C-alpha positions in Angstrom: 88.7 117.1 127.0 89.6 113.4 126.5 93.0 112.7 125.0 92.9 111.1 121.6 95.0 109.8 118.8 94.5 113.2 117.1 96.2 115.0 119.9 99.4 112.9 119.5 99.4 113.4 115.8 99.1 117.2 115.8 102.5 117.8 117.3 104.1 116.0 114.4 102.4 118.0 111.7 105.2 120.5 111.4 108.0 121.4 109.0 108.1 119.1 105.9 105.4 116.8 107.4 102.9 119.5 107.4 102.7 119.2 103.6 102.9 122.9 103.0 100.8 124.1 105.9 102.2 126.3 108.5 102.3 125.0 112.1 99.2 126.9 113.2 97.3 125.8 110.1 98.3 122.2 110.5 97.3 122.1 114.2 94.0 123.9 113.4 93.2 121.4 110.7 93.8 118.5 113.0 91.6 120.1 115.7 88.8 120.7 113.2 88.9 117.1 112.1 88.8 115.9 115.7 85.9 118.3 116.6 83.9 117.1 113.6 84.5 113.4 114.5 83.5 114.0 118.1 80.3 115.8 117.0 79.5 113.0 114.6 80.1 110.5 117.4 77.7 112.3 119.8 75.0 112.2 117.1 75.4 108.5 116.4 72.7 106.1 117.7 73.5 102.7 119.0 76.2 101.4 116.6 74.4 98.3 115.5 70.7 97.7 115.1 69.0 94.4 114.2 66.1 95.3 112.0 64.8 91.8 111.3 65.8 88.1 111.7 64.8 85.3 109.4 62.5 82.6 110.9 63.7 79.7 108.8 67.5 80.5 108.9 69.8 82.5 111.1 70.0 85.3 108.5 69.8 88.9 109.9 69.0 92.3 108.5 70.9 95.1 110.3 72.3 98.5 110.2 75.8 99.5 111.4 76.6 103.1 112.2 80.1 104.5 111.6 81.6 107.9 111.6 81.4 108.0 107.8 77.9 106.8 107.5 75.5 103.9 108.0 76.0 100.4 106.5 73.1 98.2 105.7 73.8 94.6 106.4 74.3 91.9 105.1 77.0 93.7 103.1 79.9 92.9 100.8 83.0 95.1 101.1 85.2 95.6 98.1 88.9 95.2 98.9 91.1 98.2 98.4 94.4 96.5 99.4 96.8 99.4 98.4 94.3 102.2 98.9 92.5 101.4 95.7 89.9 98.8 94.6 91.9 97.6 91.6 91.0 99.2 88.2 88.1 101.3 89.7 87.9 104.9 90.7 86.1 105.9 93.9 83.2 107.3 91.8 82.9 104.0 90.0 83.0 102.1 93.3 80.1 104.2 94.6 78.1 103.5 91.4 78.4 99.7 92.2 76.4 100.3 95.4 79.4 99.9 97.7 78.8 101.3 101.3 82.2 100.4 102.8 85.5 99.3 101.5 88.6 97.6 103.0 92.1 98.9 103.4 95.1 96.7 104.1 97.1 97.6 107.2 100.0 95.4 106.3 100.5 96.8 102.8 99.7 100.4 103.5 102.1 100.5 106.5 104.9 99.1 104.3 104.1 101.4 101.4 103.6 104.4 101.6 103.6 104.3 105.4 100.8 105.0 107.8 102.5 108.2 109.1 102.6 109.7 105.6 98.9 108.9 105.1 98.1 110.4 108.5 99.9 113.6 107.7 98.1 113.9 104.4 94.7 113.8 106.2 94.1 110.0 106.7 93.2 107.2 104.4 89.7 108.6 103.4 91.3 111.8 102.0 94.4 110.1 100.7 92.4 107.7 98.4 89.4 110.0 97.8 86.8 107.8 99.4 84.3 109.5 101.9 82.5 106.4 103.0 83.3 104.0 105.8 86.6 102.1 105.7 87.5 98.9 107.5 91.2 98.0 107.9 92.5 94.7 108.8 95.4 94.3 111.3 97.9 92.7 109.0 98.1 89.4 110.8 96.8 87.3 107.9 99.2 89.0 105.5 102.1 88.1 107.8 100.8 84.6 107.8 100.5 84.4 104.0 103.2 86.7 102.6 106.1 87.2 105.0 109.3 85.6 103.9 110.3 84.9 107.5 108.2 85.3 110.6 108.6 84.7 114.3 105.4 84.6 116.3 106.1 85.7 119.9 103.9 86.5 122.8 104.3 90.2 122.3 103.6 90.2 118.5 105.0 89.0 115.2 108.5 89.8 113.9 108.8 89.3 110.1 110.6 90.2 107.0 108.8 92.4 104.5 107.8 90.7 101.3 108.9 93.8 99.4 112.5 94.1 100.4 113.1 91.8 103.3 113.3 94.6 105.9 112.7 93.6 109.5 109.3 94.7 110.7 107.4 94.0 114.0 103.6 94.1 114.5 102.1 93.8 118.0 98.9 95.1 119.5 100.3 98.6 120.0 101.7 98.8 116.5 98.6 97.7 114.7 96.3 100.0 116.7 98.7 102.9 116.1 98.8 102.2 112.3 95.0 102.0 112.1 94.6 105.2 114.1 97.0 106.8 111.7 94.8 105.6 108.8 91.7 106.9 110.5 89.8 103.6 110.1 86.1 103.6 110.9 86.5 99.9 111.8 89.9 98.5 113.0 90.7 94.9 113.4 92.7 93.4 116.3 95.8 91.5 115.6 95.4 87.7 115.8 97.3 84.5 115.1 95.8 82.6 112.2 96.7 78.9 112.5 97.3 77.0 109.3 95.0 74.3 108.0 95.4 71.6 108.9 96.9 72.1 112.4 97.2 70.2 115.6 95.0 70.9 118.6 98.0 72.1 120.5 98.9 74.6 117.7 95.4 75.9 117.6 95.2 76.1 121.4 98.2 78.4 121.4 96.8 80.5 118.6 93.5 81.0 120.4 95.1 81.9 123.7 97.5 84.3 122.1 94.8 85.9 120.0 92.7 86.5 123.1 95.6 88.2 124.9 96.3 90.4 121.9 92.6 91.3 121.6 92.6 92.4 125.2 95.6 94.6 124.7 94.2 96.1 121.4 91.0 97.1 123.1 92.9 98.6 126.1 95.2 100.6 123.7 92.2 101.8 121.7 90.6 102.9 124.9 93.7 104.7 126.3 94.4 106.6 123.1 90.9 107.8 122.5 90.2 105.8 119.4 87.0 104.2 120.8 85.9 107.4 122.4 86.2 109.2 119.1 83.6 107.0 117.5 85.8 104.4 115.8 85.0 100.7 116.1 87.3 97.8 117.0 86.4 94.2 116.0 87.8 91.1 117.6 88.6 87.9 115.6 87.6 84.5 116.8 90.0 81.7 115.8 89.7 77.9 116.5 90.5 76.2 113.2 88.5 72.9 112.9 88.0 72.4 116.7 84.4 73.2 117.6 85.1 73.5 121.3 87.9 76.0 120.7 85.8 78.0 118.4 83.1 78.3 121.0 85.6 79.1 123.7 87.2 81.9 121.5 83.8 83.3 120.6 82.5 83.4 124.2 85.7 84.8 125.8 86.0 87.6 123.2 82.2 88.3 123.6 82.9 89.0 127.2 85.3 91.8 126.3 82.5 93.7 124.6 84.0 94.7 121.2 82.0 96.7 118.6 81.9 93.6 116.4 83.3 90.2 115.8 85.0 88.4 112.9 85.2 84.7 112.2 88.9 84.2 111.3 90.9 81.3 110.1 88.5 80.2 107.4 89.2 79.9 103.6 92.8 79.0 104.4 92.9 75.9 102.3 90.2 73.7 103.8 87.3 72.2 101.7 84.1 74.2 101.6 82.1 71.9 103.9 84.7 72.3 106.6 84.6 76.0 106.1 80.9 76.1 106.6 81.2 73.9 109.6 83.7 76.3 111.2 81.4 79.3 110.6 78.4 77.3 112.0 80.4 76.4 115.1 81.2 80.1 115.8 78.3 82.3 115.0 75.9 81.0 117.7 78.3 82.0 120.4 78.9 85.6 119.2 76.7 88.4 120.6 73.4 88.7 118.7 73.5 92.5 119.1 76.9 93.0 117.4 77.9 92.6 113.7 79.5 89.4 112.5 82.1 89.4 109.8 83.7 86.5 107.9 87.0 87.6 106.6 88.4 87.1 103.1 85.7 85.1 101.2 84.0 84.0 99.1 82.0 82.9 96.0 78.4 84.1 95.6 76.9 80.8 96.9 79.3 80.8 99.9 78.2 84.3 100.9 74.5 83.3 100.7 75.1 80.2 102.8 77.0 82.2 105.4 74.3 84.8 105.5 71.9 81.9 106.4 74.3 81.0 109.2 74.0 84.5 110.7 77.0 86.4 109.1 76.5 90.1 108.3 79.7 91.3 106.6 82.0 89.9 103.9 85.1 90.9 101.9 86.9 89.2 99.1 89.3 90.0 96.2 87.5 87.5 94.0 85.4 89.9 92.0 88.3 92.0 90.8 90.8 89.2 90.6 88.8 87.1 88.2 87.9 90.2 86.2 91.6 90.7 85.4 91.6 87.2 83.9 88.5 87.9 81.8 85.9 86.2 83.9 82.5 87.6 84.9 79.8 86.6 87.3 76.2 85.9 86.2 73.2 84.2 87.9 74.1 81.1 85.9 77.7 81.0 87.2 81.1 82.4 86.3 81.7 82.8 82.6 85.1 83.0 80.8 84.9 85.7 78.2 87.9 84.2 76.4 85.7 81.4 75.2 84.9 81.5 71.4 81.2 81.3 72.1 81.2 85.0 73.2 82.9 86.3 70.1 79.6 87.3 68.4 77.4 87.5 71.6 75.4 90.8 71.5 73.9 90.3 75.0 75.1 92.1 78.0 76.8 90.2 80.8 73.5 90.1 82.7 70.3 91.2 81.1 68.6 94.0 83.2 71.5 94.4 85.7 71.8 98.1 86.1 75.5 98.9 86.0 77.5 100.9 83.5 79.0 97.8 81.9 75.7 95.9 81.4 73.9 99.0 80.2 76.4 99.9 77.5 78.5 96.9 76.3 78.0 93.4 74.8 79.8 90.2 75.7 81.4 90.3 72.3 82.9 93.8 72.9 84.2 92.7 76.4 85.7 89.6 74.9 87.4 91.7 72.3 89.0 93.9 75.0 90.1 90.8 76.9 91.7 89.2 73.8 93.4 92.4 72.9 94.8 92.8 76.4 93.2 96.2 76.7 93.3 97.8 80.2 89.6 98.8 79.8 88.6 95.2 80.1 89.8 95.1 83.7 87.8 98.2 84.6 84.5 97.2 82.9 84.5 93.6 84.1 85.6 94.6 87.6 82.8 97.2 87.8 80.3 94.6 86.8 81.6 91.9 89.2 81.7 94.2 92.2 78.2 95.4 91.4 77.0 91.8 90.9 78.2 91.0 94.5 76.6 94.2 95.9 73.4 93.6 94.1 73.3 90.0 95.5 73.6 91.2 99.1 71.0 93.9 98.4 68.6 91.1 97.2 69.5 89.1 100.3 68.5 92.1 102.5 65.2 92.4 100.7 64.4 88.7 101.1 65.2 88.7 104.8 62.8 91.6 105.2 60.2 89.8 103.1 60.6 86.7 105.2 61.5 84.3 102.4 65.2 84.2 102.6 65.4 80.4 103.1 63.7 79.3 99.8 65.1 82.3 97.8 68.7 81.6 98.6 68.4 77.9 98.0 66.9 78.5 94.6 69.5 81.1 93.7 72.4 78.8 94.6 70.8 75.9 92.7 70.6 78.0 89.5 74.1 79.3 89.9 75.6 75.9 90.6 73.7 74.3 87.7 75.1 76.9 85.4 78.6 76.3 86.6 78.2 72.6 85.8 77.0 73.3 82.3 79.7 75.9 81.5 82.3 75.2 78.9 
């Protein structure tokens, strides 16, 4: 029987780490989980199926198979940074139509620790979510949050943003952490160059990211992570340099990962430059593998990137703006603090089938926001996440119908017109 990450973990599930189980019971539980995962892996068809491609754009309709279920693409993935999508329970997340959520490797490893999560049954059990989970490698969080960081050829040494403790992340560390979490989709570690950056800086980041991707895949192969049915996605960098974007995409494609992300976008550059970077990358990624743009965006940006051939998205935007009293509508983002909503009896979006829109008026939601009631965060977050997921569901339907091009342009035109006319 092939060695796997689960073999290595079983010997540590003893004493206090066994969380109340005896040694025999702990080992048996690990073996049962491993057997179930292997059986599920054997039953899985080819992991990504292209169902239809749009004739007028590069939009794609696909299906991604994971150990915890199939994902219909294009798809938006709510972000559960600390093992929770902020203000929402797992049941509420399911009710939004979510098929997969994100966990954050950097944050979860610092607190509460990936070993603790592993010993308590993995991230799915820990947070009460039985669907697929994608975890990032933590590289971007080191880029954006670390107080001090030293990028070396073997990884990144940095000071924790929590307490300044010294931490190191390299290919072995990030793959071990994600194996501990039990991720359905694990991301390789990469170097995200800043914007703007020089060509020399970008060249070094692309080369280093390629070497780290090679090492991540080898580690995932050696420890049985891939054989167990988990996926590993590579990340193509290249900043604003089209030739480096193409080189990164083609060199990583040759390594035959389960999927590919377009990294280094939405790091401060204007939207036209962001779209240019995505357009410079997607044509050189394998057509038969899922494509993922990390950490964005607004509803129009997502529709534009679907038209460029991107399949997967994540962003904290829906829940972040909800905590500030803002809600998404087909006519743009509205600020519920505005006086105009004080007596507004309409739902956030007429006919949108989520708990918030079925039961509450804009006037009530504004009242909660103005009173600083916690329920406002939950109800508006639920609506915003559902709005995003309903949007990508519409996109899938229009790709299948063959009219994605005109539909998405009309949708964006309405949304942007509403934004211009907002208070």
